[in-house]
N, C-alpha and C positions, 0 to 999 in steps of 0.2 A: 504494500500500500504506500502511495507517495502523496505528500501534502504540499501544495503550492500556495503562497500567500502574496497578495498584492495590497499596497497601502496608498492612501492619499492623506494629506493633512499631517498634523503633528501629534495626534493622539489616536494611534491605530487601535482597533478592536477586532479580535478574531472571532468569527462565527464558526462553531464546529457543526459540521453537517449532521452529527448525531445528536447534539444537544440543543440546537436552535429550535425555538418554538414556532408554531404555525403563524402567529402574529408577526414575528420578526421576518420569517422567510416567506415573503409575499408571493414569490413565484419561483419555480424551479424549472430547469431545462435538462434534458438528457445530455446535451453537448454544448459546452461553452465555446466562444469564438477562438479561433487559433490566435488572433491578435492578443487576446488576454493571456493565453498560455505562454506566448513568446515575450510578453512585456517583463522587463527586469523588476524585481521586487523594489518597492519604494517609489517607483516612477508614477507621476500623477496620471490619472485617467482623464479622458476628455469626452465630450460629446455625450451620446446616450449612455455610455458606461459610467460616467461620473454622476449621472442621475439615477443610477441603479437599474437601468433598462438595458439589457444585453440580448442581442440576437445570437442564436447559437449556430455553429457550424459543426459538422460531424467530427468528433474526436472520441474514438471508441472508449467506453468504460469509464467516463468521467461524469460526476454529479456535482452540482454547485448550488449555493444559495446566494441571493443578492439582497442588499438592503441599502437604504439611503438615510443618512444622518444629517440633522440640521447644522451640526458644527462643521460639516464639510468633510467628515471622515468617512471613507468608504473602504471596506476591507472584504475581500473575497477569499475564501479558503476552498480550494478545489481538492477533492480526494480522488486520486487516481486508483482505481481498482483493477487489478490484473487477475484474470482467471487462471489460477494455478492448479486447478483440479487435476489430479493425476500426476503432477510433476513432483510434489513433495511426499507422496506416499501417504500412508495412514499410520497413526500411532499404534504401537504393538508392544505388549509386555507390560507387567505391572510389578510394583514392589510389594512385598508382604506387609500386612498391617503391623503397627506397633504392638498390638495385643498378641498377634501371632508370633512375633519375634521374641517377646517376653516369655510366652508360653514355652517356646522351644528352649530358651535359656534355663528357666527354672526346672525344666525336665531333667537337666544334667546336674543341677545342684542338689545336694542332699538336704532333707528336711531335718527337723530335730535340732540337735546341737550344732549341726552344720550351719544353720542360720546364725547362731551366736558366733561361731568361728569367723564368719565373714565380717560381722560387725566388730569383733575383736581386732581382726586384721586391719580394717579400715581405720579404727581408732588409733591403733599403734602406728600405722603409716602417717597419720595426721599429727603424731607427736603427743598424743594424750597419755596421761599417767593413770587416769581413773576411768572406769567404765561401770555404769550403773544401769541395770535393767529393772523396770517397774512394770508390774502387771496390774493394770487398773481395770477392775471388773465393773466399774460404775458407768452409768449413762449420764451424759452431761446436758445442760440446758441448750436449747436450739432456737430460742426466740430471736436472738440478735446475731444473725449470720448474714453473709452477703446474698444468699439465696436459700429458700426453704430446702432445696435438694441437698444442701450440705449437711442436713441433719443425719445423713447416712454416715458421716464421719464422727459422730458424737458418742458412739457406743463404746463398749469395752475394747481395750487396746493394749498392745505391748509398747512401752516407751523405752528408749535407749539413750542415755546421756553419756557424753564424754566431754572432757574439759578442754577441747580444742575448737577454735572458731573457724568457720569457713572463710577462705579467701575468695576474691572475685573469680580467680581461676578455678577454684573448687566448684563454684556455682556453675561455671560454664561446662565443666567436665561432667557433672552429675546429670546434666540434661541430655547427654548422649549415651545410649546404652552400651556402646562398644568402646567409648573413649575413656581412658583412665588418666593419662599423664604419668602413670607409674610404670608403664610397660618397659621403658628403657632406664628408669632411674634405679641405680643399684641399691640405694638405701630404702627402697620400698619393696614390700613383699609381693604386692599385686603384680600380676603378669598379663592378665587378659582383659582388663577393663570392664568386667562384667559383674564383679562381686556384689555391688550394691543391689543388683536386681534379685538377689535371693530373698529380699523382703517381700517380693510378690508371692512367695509361698504363704505369707500371712494375710496380705491385704491387697485390695485393688486400688487403695487410696493412700499411699504413703505421704506423710508430711513431715516437715522439720522446721525448727526454730534455730537460728544462729545469728549472732550479731544483732543487727537491727531489723531483721526480716523474718517472715514466715513464708513457707512455700509448700505447695501441694502438687502432687502428680495425680492425673486421672486419665490413663491411656484410653479409656472408653469415651471420655467426654460426657460422662453420665451424671456426675454429682457436683463436681467443683465448679463454682461460678465462672462463667465466661471461658470454659475450656471446650475443646472439641477434639476429634481424633487427629486433626492436623496441628492443633496447638494444645497439647495435653497437660499443660501445667499453668499454675498461677502463683504469683507472689505478691505480698503486701508488706508495707512497713509496719512494724509493731506499733508505732505511735498512732497510725491511722486505724489499726485494728482495735486497740483499746478504746479509742474514741467512738468508733462506728460499729464494730462487730466484736464486742468483748467475749461473747460465747465461743468464738472461734479459737481463742487463746486459752481459755480457762482449763481445758483438758491437759495443757502442757504444765500446769502448776504442779501436778503430781510428781514431775521429774525435776523440779527446781526452778522453774520460771516464777518470778514473783508477780502478783497482781499489779498491773500498771507499769511493769518494767519495760523500757523501750530499747534496751541494748543488753543482750544476754552474752556473757563471757564463756561460751561453750556451744555445744550443739545438742539438741534433743530431737531425735527421730520419734515420730508417733505412728504406729501401725495399727489402725482399727481392724479388729478381727473380721475376717470374711465370714459373714453369717450364712446359714443355709439358703436364705432367700437370695442373697447376693451371689452365692456360688452357682445357683441355678441359672443366673443371667450372665455370668462372667465368661469372657472369651480367653482369660488368662489361666484360670484354674477352676475346676468344678468341685474342688475339695474345700469344705468349710474348715475354718481354723478357730479353735476355742479352748476351753479349759483343759480338755483331755490332751491336746497338743502341748500345752504349757506344762502339764504334769510330766509328760514323757521327756520334754526338753530339759526340765529341771533335774530329773533323775539322771540323765546323761551328763549334765553339767556337774552334778555332785560327784559323779564317778571319776571325772578328770581333774576337777578342782585346780590346784596350783600348777599341775602339769601343763595346763593351757598357757601359762605365762613364762615357762622356763626359758625359751629362746627368743622372746620378743625384745624389741629395741627400746621401747619406752614404757609400755603399760606395766603398772605395778600392783593394781588392785582391781577387783571385780566383785560386784554385789548384785543380788536379786532380792527385791521386795515385792509385796503385793498389797493392794488396797481393795477392800471389800465394801459394798454399799452399806452394810449394817454398821460399820465402825468409822469409815473415812480415815482411819489411822493406818499408816504403813506397818506391815508385819515383815520382819526379816526372814528370808528363806535361805539365803546363802551369802557368806562373806568370805573372800579370799584376799589377804593383805600381805604385803611385804613388810617384814619387821626390821630390816637393815637397809633402807634405801640409800643411806650414806655410803655404803660399800658397793651397792649394785649400780647406782647411777654413773659414777666415774668410769667404771669398767665398761659398761655398755656404751658410754659416750666415746671412748677410744675407738671401739669397733665401728660405731655409727659414723664418726668423722672420717674413718678410712673408706667408708662406702659412699661418700658424697660424689655426685656426678654419675656419668654413665659407666657401664661395665668396662668399656675400653679405657676410660680415664682411670678407673680403679687399677686396672692391670698396669698401666704406665706408672702409676704411683708405686705399686709393689715392686716393679722392676727397678725403679730408682732408689727406693728406700728399704726394701726388704719386707719380710712378713710382719703381720700385726697379730699378736697373740695376747689374750687376756684370760686370767683364771681368778675366780672369785667365789665366795660363798653367798648363797641366796636362801634366806630364812623366811618361811611362810607360816601363817596361822590361818586356819580355815574353821568356820563354824557354819552349821546349817540346821534347819528345822528337822527334828526327828519324829518320833511317834509319841503316843500317850505315855509310854513308860519313860522315855528319855526325850523330853521336848526339844532340847538343844544339844547338839553334838559338837565337840571341838577337837581339832586335830592340828598338830604342829609337825613341820618337816624342815629338814635342812639339806641343801644340795650343793655339790661342787660343780660349777659350770666352767667349762673351757670353751672359748670361742675365738675365732680368728680367721685371717685371710692369708693365703700363701700360694705360691706357684711352684711347679716342679722344675727341676733342672733341665729337663729335656725340652721344655717349652710347649708341651702338649696342651696344658690348661689354657695358656695364653692363646694358642691357635684355635682352641674350641670356642673361647669367648669371642674372638674375632669372627669366626664362622657364624656364630649365632647373631652377632651384631649386624653382619652384612645382610642377614635375612630379616632384620627388624625385630629380632627376638633378644631375650635377655638371659645371660648365664653369668653367675657371679662366683668367684672362687672362695666361697664362705663355707665354713664348717664348724662343728662343735660337738660336745658331748656333755651329758648331765648324769651324775651319779648320786644316789642317796647316801648321806654320810652321818645321819643322826643316830644310828645304832639303836633305835628303839625296837622292842620286840615286834616282830612281824613287819618291820619297815624295809626289809631287803627288797630291792627291785628284782623281780624274777622274769618280767616280760618287757624287755626294752623295746621301744618303738622307733620307727623312722619319723623324722620331722622335716618339714619344709617351713620353718618358723612355727608352725602349728602341727599338732600330732596328726599323723596319717594312720589309717587302719592297716598298718604293715608292721609286723613284729620282726625284730632284728635277730632274735635268738641269743642276744647278749643281756647282761645285767645292767646295761646303761642305755640311755636314749641317745640316738645319733641325729644330729641336725646337718642338713646340707641343702644346696640349691638343686634339688632333684628335678628331673623333667616330669611334670605332672600333666594329667589330662586337663581339659578345659574346666572341669568342675573342681579342680584342686583337691580332689578326694582320693585319687589313686595315682601310682606311678604309671607312666606310659610304658608300653611294651612293644617290642618289634617282633613281628611274626617270623 
C-alpha cells in the first residue's frame, strides 16, 4: 500500500481514506487525475483542484477523498492499493499456546518436595539466606479488588518468602518461561531457565510481592484484571494497591508484608491452590492441589531437613508454618537453622567469589591462580511438629563440608567447559563432599547421595554425599544417560 500527500497553504491537514467521515468526504472518485499524482508534495494546487473539485482520469487501484477548507488549506491523501493476491502466499503454522507450553514443562518437573527444591534453588541463586514457607488455609476478603474475577485468587494458598528483592532484570526474566539469565552464569545453579514454572503444579495464578510492586500471572487470561492469553500478566505499585485495592495485598500479610507497607525488602510468592473447580477448567493441569498435597510435601521435607542446605551458596535456614481459619495464628511445622553462620559464610563466600562470571572466565581464573578449596564445619538444628505423644521433635547434626574448584593437569576439564560453552551450555569444575561428624548414636550416614547443589535420587554407595556439576535432564531430577 502506498500513500501520497499533496498540500497547499501553511497548515496542512491529512485526511485518511479510512477515517474520514461522510460529511468531510463530499465526493469520491475511483481514479484521481494523473496531474495530481505527478505534482510534487507541497506544491500549490490551482484551478478546480484548489476548490476541491477534481476530475478523474484512469489510474488503476487508487481511491481518494477531497475537501475544501476556508483557510485555504487543501490536502489530498491518495492510497494506492496493489492487488497482491497470490504473490505473498498464505500464513501457515502456529505457535503452541502458553498454557500448552507450561503444561509440557511441569510434566517433566517432579511434584512434592521437588516444588520446594526449585524454590530453594531460586532463593539461593538470588543470594537469600532465609526461606520461609507459609501454608495459609484461610479465604480472604474480595470486596476491594481490581475486578470481581480476582476473587479466584483469595482462597487458601502456599506462600514462599525469601529475603532477596527482585531487580529490574529479574522482572524481565521471570516473564519469559525459557529465559533465566542463569544459564551461563557459573555462580548460579539454574541451567535451563524453567525452574520457576514448577509453581504451576500448585496454581494457575501465581503472584508475588517484591520491592514496591505486586505482580500476577494468568496464562489463561481468566481471572486477573486486564490480562489475556496474549498479555498474561499484570503488575501494580503497592502504594496504589493499598489505596484502591487493599484486599489484593492482605493475603501477603501472612508471609511478612505489613498492612500499608509500600516497599517490601524481600520477595513473597503466593500460590493459590488449584481447586477442583479450577482444575476442571485448567489447560495447565487437571490435578487439584490442596491439603493432602501439602501433607505429602511436608513429610518429604522433614525427611531431608538440613541435607537440603548442605551444598548451597547462600541459604542458611528454612521454615514451614501454617495458618488455620479457626486461630489466625501461625503454627510451626518445621524449622531448619544454621547454628554457626560465622564459620559457614566466609567459607562459602570464597567459593562463590571464585565462581563469578561465566564458566570460561572461571577456568581462566583457575589456570592463572590455581585451585580454590574450602573445608568447614556446618552445624544445624532442626525441629518439627510430631504427633500427640511427642508434639515437637528436635534434632541436631554437624557436618564437615569440603568444596572447591580445580582443573586436571591434562586439560580435559578445561576442554569440556569450552565445548559446553561453545554450544551455549554450562559446565563448571565445582565439586565437594559432606560427611556427618557429630558421632551421635544412629547418626552415621549409610546412604550417601549425589548432589547437583540439591540432592538427587541417586545413591553413591558411599558414606558421604558427593556434590558436582553433573549433567542433568531438563527436570533437574535425574542424571542424563547415553544409550
